[in-house]
C-alpha positions as CSV (number, residue, x, y, z in Angstrom):
1,M,0.0,0.0,0.0
2,E,2.7,2.5,1.0
3,Q,4.9,1.5,-2.0
4,E,1.9,2.1,-4.3
5,M,1.4,5.6,-2.8
6,V,5.0,6.4,-3.3
7,Q,4.8,5.3,-7.0
8,L,1.6,7.4,-7.5
9,K,3.4,10.5,-6.1
10,D,6.4,9.9,-8.3
11,D,4.1,9.5,-11.3
12,L,2.2,12.7,-10.4
13,T,5.4,14.7,-10.1
14,L,6.7,13.5,-13.5
15,V,3.5,14.0,-15.4
16,Q,3.3,17.5,-13.9
17,Y,6.8,18.0,-15.2
18,L,5.8,16.9,-18.7
19,E,2.8,19.2,-18.7
20,E,4.9,22.2,-17.5
21,L,7.5,21.3,-20.2
22,F,4.9,21.6,-22.9
23,E,3.2,24.6,-21.3
24,K,6.4,26.5,-20.8
25,G,7.1,27.1,-24.5
26,N,3.8,25.9,-25.9
27,G,5.5,22.9,-27.3
28,E,8.5,24.7,-28.8
29,I,11.3,22.4,-29.8
30,Q,14.0,24.6,-28.2
31,V,12.3,24.4,-24.8
32,I,11.5,20.6,-25.0
33,H,15.1,19.8,-25.9
34,E,16.9,22.6,-24.1
35,A,19.2,20.5,-22.1
36,M,20.1,18.4,-25.1
37,Y,21.0,21.5,-27.2
38,K,23.1,22.9,-24.3
39,F,25.0,19.6,-24.3
40,I,25.4,19.6,-28.1
41,A,27.0,23.1,-27.8
42,I,29.8,21.7,-25.7
43,N,30.1,18.4,-27.6
44,N,32.7,17.9,-30.2
45,N,31.9,14.4,-31.3
46,E,29.9,14.3,-34.6
47,I,28.8,10.7,-34.1
48,I,27.1,11.7,-30.8
49,D,25.5,14.6,-32.6
50,D,24.1,12.1,-35.1
51,H,22.7,9.9,-32.4
52,L,21.0,12.9,-30.7
53,K,19.5,14.0,-34.0
54,A,18.1,10.5,-34.3
55,V,16.7,10.8,-30.7
56,R,14.9,14.0,-31.7
57,Q,13.5,12.4,-34.9
58,E,12.2,9.3,-33.0
59,L,10.5,11.5,-30.4
60,A,8.9,13.6,-33.1
61,K,7.6,10.4,-34.7
62,I,6.0,9.4,-31.3
63,Y,4.2,12.7,-31.1
64,I,3.0,12.3,-34.7
65,L,1.5,9.0,-33.6
66,V,-0.3,10.8,-30.8
67,G,-2.2,12.9,-33.4
68,R,-3.1,9.9,-35.5
69,M,-4.4,8.0,-32.5
70,Q,-6.4,11.0,-31.3
71,E,-7.8,11.4,-34.8
72,G,-8.9,7.7,-34.8
73,K,-10.4,8.1,-31.4
74,I,-12.6,11.0,-32.5
75,N,-13.6,9.7,-35.9
76,Q,-13.9,6.0,-34.9
77,T,-11.7,4.8,-37.7
78,D,-10.6,1.1,-37.7
79,F,-9.1,0.6,-34.2
80,R,-6.9,-2.2,-35.5
81,Y,-4.6,0.5,-37.0
82,T,-4.4,2.0,-33.5
83,S,-3.0,-1.3,-32.2
84,L,-0.2,-1.0,-34.8
85,D,0.5,2.6,-33.7
86,I,0.8,1.5,-30.1
87,E,3.2,-1.3,-31.0
88,L,5.2,1.3,-33.0
89,F,5.2,3.6,-29.9
90,F,7.0,0.9,-27.9
91,V,9.6,0.3,-30.7
92,K,10.3,4.1,-31.0
93,Y,10.6,4.5,-27.3
94,R,13.2,1.8,-27.1
95,T,15.0,3.2,-30.1
96,V,15.4,6.5,-28.3
97,I,17.0,4.7,-25.3
98,D,19.3,2.8,-27.7
99,H,20.6,6.0,-29.2
100,I,21.2,7.5,-25.7
101,I,23.2,4.4,-24.7
102,E,25.4,4.7,-27.8
103,S,25.9,8.5,-27.0
104,I,27.0,7.7,-23.4
105,K,29.4,5.0,-24.6
106,L,31.0,7.4,-27.0
107,Y,31.2,10.3,-24.5
108,F,32.9,8.1,-21.9
109,E,34.9,6.3,-24.6
110,I,33.6,2.9,-23.5
111,P,35.1,0.1,-25.8
112,P,32.4,-1.5,-28.1
113,K,33.4,-4.9,-26.7
114,P,32.4,-6.4,-24.4
115,R,29.1,-4.9,-25.2
116,K,27.5,-2.9,-22.3
117,N,23.7,-3.2,-21.8
118,L,21.5,-0.5,-20.4
119,W,21.8,-1.7,-16.8
120,E,25.6,-1.6,-17.0
121,I,25.4,1.9,-18.4
122,F,23.2,3.0,-15.4
123,E,26.0,1.6,-13.1
124,I,28.6,3.6,-14.9
125,L,26.6,6.8,-14.6
126,N,26.0,6.2,-10.9
127,K,29.7,5.7,-10.3
128,K,30.4,9.0,-12.0
129,I,27.7,10.7,-9.8
130,E,29.3,9.2,-6.6
131,E,32.8,9.9,-7.8
132,H,32.1,13.6,-8.3
133,Q,29.7,13.8,-5.3
134,L,27.0,15.3,-7.5
135,E,23.4,15.9,-6.6
136,D,20.9,13.1,-6.9
137,Y,19.6,12.1,-10.4
138,P,16.6,10.0,-9.4
139,L,16.0,8.3,-12.8
140,L,19.7,7.5,-13.2
141,K,19.9,5.9,-9.7
142,S,17.3,3.3,-10.6
143,S,16.5,1.6,-14.0
144,L,13.3,0.1,-12.7
145,W,11.1,2.6,-14.5
146,F,12.5,1.4,-17.9
147,K,12.3,-2.4,-17.3
148,D,8.6,-2.7,-17.8
149,I,8.5,-0.9,-21.1
150,A,11.6,-2.8,-22.3
151,N,9.8,-6.0,-21.5
152,Y,6.7,-4.9,-23.4
153,R,8.7,-3.9,-26.4
154,N,10.8,-7.1,-26.4
155,G,7.6,-9.2,-26.2
156,L,6.1,-7.4,-29.2
157,V,9.3,-7.6,-31.3
158,H,10.8,-10.9,-30.3
159,G,8.3,-12.9,-28.3
160,G,5.2,-13.0,-30.4
161,S,3.1,-10.7,-28.1
162,N,0.2,-8.9,-29.6
163,C,-1.3,-5.5,-28.8
164,M,-5.1,-5.5,-28.8
165,V,-7.2,-2.3,-28.8
166,F,-10.8,-2.6,-27.6
167,K,-13.5,-0.6,-29.4
168,H,-14.8,2.3,-27.3
169,D,-16.7,5.4,-28.2
170,T,-14.4,7.9,-26.5
171,E,-11.2,6.2,-25.3
172,I,-8.2,4.3,-26.5
173,I,-8.1,1.2,-24.3
174,F,-5.6,-1.7,-24.8
175,Q,-3.8,-4.6,-23.4
176,I,-0.8,-6.6,-24.6
177,F,-1.2,-10.4,-24.7
178,D,1.5,-13.1,-25.0
179,L,1.1,-16.2,-27.1
180,N,-0.9,-17.9,-24.4
181,F,-3.3,-14.9,-24.3
182,D,-2.0,-14.0,-20.8
183,N,-1.9,-10.3,-19.9
184,I,1.5,-8.7,-20.2
185,I,0.6,-5.3,-18.7
186,N,-0.2,-5.3,-15.0
187,D,0.2,-1.7,-13.8
188,L,-1.3,0.8,-11.3
189,E,-5.1,1.2,-10.9
190,Y,-5.3,4.7,-12.2
191,L,-4.0,3.5,-15.6
192,K,-6.7,0.9,-15.7
193,Y,-10.0,1.3,-17.6
194,E,-11.5,-1.9,-16.1
195,K,-10.4,-5.4,-15.3
196,N,-7.3,-6.0,-17.4
197,V,-7.4,-3.2,-20.0
198,Y,-5.7,0.2,-19.7
199,Y,-6.1,3.8,-20.9
200,F,-3.4,4.3,-23.5
201,R,-3.6,8.1,-23.1
202,Y,-2.5,7.9,-19.4
203,F,0.0,5.1,-20.2
204,L,1.7,7.2,-22.9
205,V,2.0,10.5,-20.9
206,V,3.4,8.7,-17.8
207,Y,6.1,6.9,-19.8
208,M,6.9,9.9,-21.9
209,A,7.2,11.9,-18.7
210,Y,9.8,9.4,-17.4
211,L,11.6,9.5,-20.7
212,H,11.8,13.3,-20.9
213,Y,12.9,13.6,-17.3
214,F,15.5,10.9,-17.9
215,L,16.9,12.8,-20.9
216,N,17.0,16.0,-19.0
217,D,19.0,14.3,-16.2
218,I,21.4,12.7,-18.7
219,F,22.3,15.9,-20.5
220,N,22.6,17.9,-17.3
221,L,24.8,15.3,-15.8
222,L,27.1,15.2,-19.0
223,I,27.2,19.0,-19.0
224,T,28.3,19.0,-15.3
225,L,30.9,16.3,-15.9
226,N,32.2,18.2,-18.8
227,G,32.9,21.2,-16.5
228,K,34.4,18.9,-13.8
229,N,36.8,17.4,-16.3
230,N,37.9,20.9,-17.4
231,K,36.9,20.3,-21.0
232,S,36.3,23.2,-23.4
233,Q,33.1,25.0,-22.9
234,P,31.9,26.5,-26.2
235,Q,29.5,29.3,-25.8
236,F,25.8,28.3,-25.9
237,I,24.0,30.7,-28.2
238,E,20.2,30.4,-27.6
239,N,19.2,32.1,-30.9
240,E,21.1,29.5,-32.8
241,M,18.8,26.7,-31.6
242,P,16.2,25.4,-34.1
243,F,12.7,26.8,-34.0
244,G,9.4,25.1,-34.5
245,T,7.0,23.2,-32.3
246,I,6.4,19.5,-31.4
247,D,3.5,18.1,-33.3
248,N,0.3,17.6,-31.3
249,S,1.5,19.4,-28.2
250,D,-2.0,20.6,-27.4
251,I,-3.1,16.9,-27.3
252,I,-0.3,16.0,-25.0
253,K,-1.2,18.8,-22.6
254,S,-4.8,17.7,-22.6
255,W,-3.8,14.1,-22.0
256,C,-1.5,15.2,-19.2
257,K,-4.3,17.1,-17.4
258,D,-6.6,14.1,-17.6
259,C,-3.8,11.8,-16.3
260,I,-3.0,14.2,-13.4
261,N,-6.7,14.2,-12.4
262,A,-6.7,10.4,-12.5
263,I,-3.6,10.1,-10.3
264,E,-5.0,12.7,-7.8
265,Q,-8.2,10.8,-7.5
266,E,-6.3,7.6,-6.9
267,L,-4.2,9.3,-4.2
268,A,-7.3,10.7,-2.5
269,K,-8.3,7.0,-1.7
270,F,-5.3,6.9,0.7
271,N,-6.5,9.8,2.8
């Protein structure tokens, strides 16, 4: 019970962070990716730059999917297409993490062999945090937030799992089933529509909130370490950052608000 309440509070904090991130600049790219661009300004490795460009592209594709799913929800198009979009969301999410892993390996000059997995990369980052006695980076201290979504993606890509979207007049509700038709997703109550099916809107904003907060932590850590190591500090010029807005930012803000309300209602049950 206590652990669930802690998880709810963490989720609430992070979804509020995501909402504020999109509200702050009304979905402007330079605000959403500010920490990344500040790191790029001090980075002199072109291969890392290429990986981070790929990160921005994959995130943009996720937000394009959001618009398409909202459109299908409103117009009641064939919901089988929505199940494909949800599967693609998991793939793109993992791809973002993969590019970040490669960027970290390059930054710390980690040899390509033996290959380091995500969990080993987390250990390396935590050693750096402890070594330099830096402030806490909560999403770098624990990789538990990523394990579930990694398992969902691996099941869909490698294990024969299937995403099923259930027809509904106003919501996108879904579940992932393995080959034995057993539920793969077993998450907190506020994410649940009923029984064993979940609101995808809430699911997406929670996991995107974790991802954006994680990215912010990563780049702020690398910027800090860059200064600690007395590396060159090229000037960050804000007006040289790209302009434009994230697709469907208004939808994301709306989904965030609904998710925040759902979490607060669930937290109220503990009072």
